N, C-alpha and C positions, 0 to 999 in steps of 0.2 A: 583527549577523550572529551566529549561533551556530557555535560552533567544530567539533562533530562532524558527520559526514555523516550524512545521513538514510538510513533503511532504511524505503522507502515502497512500499506496494502500490496501485496503481489499478486500480480494477474498474469496468468499463461496458459496456454492451451494443454501444454505436455504436463500431465500430471506428476510424473516422476520428477523432472526437473523443477516445477514449481514449489512442490511440496520440500523437497531437499533444500532449494534455495531459502525458502522461507523458515525452515528449521535452523540453518547454519545462521541466517540472519537474527533469529530469536535468541540462538544461543550465544552470540556475539555480544548482544546488548542486555542479556540476562532478563528477557521479557518473555511472555508466553506465545507459541503459535497457535493460532485458532484457525480452523477451517471457516470459510464464509458461511457454509450451509448452517454451522451452530449458531453463528451470529445472526444470520438474516432470517432462516427458516426457524430455527429453534429458539431464538431470542435469548442466546446467552448473553447476560451483561458484559460489556467491554470493561477490562481492567484500567482503573484510573492511572496506574503508573507505566503505561506503555504496553504494546503488543504488536504482532506481525499477523496479520490476517492474508491467507492465501485463498484464491478464487479462480475458478474458470471465468472466461469472458461471457460465456452462456448463462451463467446463474447471476452475474451482476446484471446483464441485460433484461434477463426475465424479471428479476426482483425489482429494478428500476421501472420497468413496465408498469408495475402496480403500484408504485410510489413507496416503497419499502427500502430502497437503498441509501438514497440522499441523506435521510435522517440519521439512519444507523453509523455511515462511515464518513460524514461530513467533517471530522475533525481530524483526517489522517494528515500527517505531516508530508508524507511523500507516498505516491503511488507508482511502484516500478511495473511497467509493462514489459514482460519478456518476451519480445517479438521475434519469431523466427519462421522457418519455412510452413511449419503448420499453423501458424497464426501470425497475421501482419499487424492486427490492431485496427484495420480499417474495416473488416467486414461484420464483426460482431461487437456487440458493447459501445458502439460508437456514441451514444448519448451519454454513457457513462464517461467514457475518455474524454469526450468534450467538456463536460463538468468539471472534470479534474484538471484538464488543461486551462480551462478559463480561470480556476483558482491558483494556477501555477504551480500545482504540486505533482505533475504528470512527468517521469522520465521514462524513456525507453531505451532498453539494453537488449542486446542479443542473448540468447539463452546461455550461451558458454562464456560469458564476460566474467572476469575474476571477481569475487566477492569484494576485493577491496575497492574497486571502482564504485559498487553499489553503496558500499559503506562510507566513501568520501562524500556521496550525493545525499545520503541520509543524514551525516553529521552537518552537512551546509544547511540542510533543512531545518535541524534542530537550533543551529545557530541564529538563524532567520527567528524562529519561534521564541527563542529566549531573549533575544535582542528586542523583539516587539514587546517583552513584558516588562522591560526595564523602563524607569521613569525617564522622560525627555529632559535634557539640560534646558533651563529658561534662557 
């Protein structure tokens, strides 16, 4: 188990799959699941001790277009793109995905991947974050 709480964004076009997956991940880590509309439009503050945000690609693209996305979600440890037949990740939110890809925090999974595979990726991202916080040997 990783000591730090994750800061995760789950992106996917299928509302039921996205919300269910985000809720299960939030439950696994004991952090709140937040709809992106609450964070990005209603300006709900992000918890300091971790969260799982779920969003449609359209909302992220629309908010990024007016300069609102990147400051609000810039500290995500991992962005999970649930890409399937209804959304491949290439048509919408491309500037958002490029931003997260450039930061090295974007991973894509099919919508039906087992939770365990996503948890392994989140735990690896958390280990990187906590290792980066440790003082370096002289």
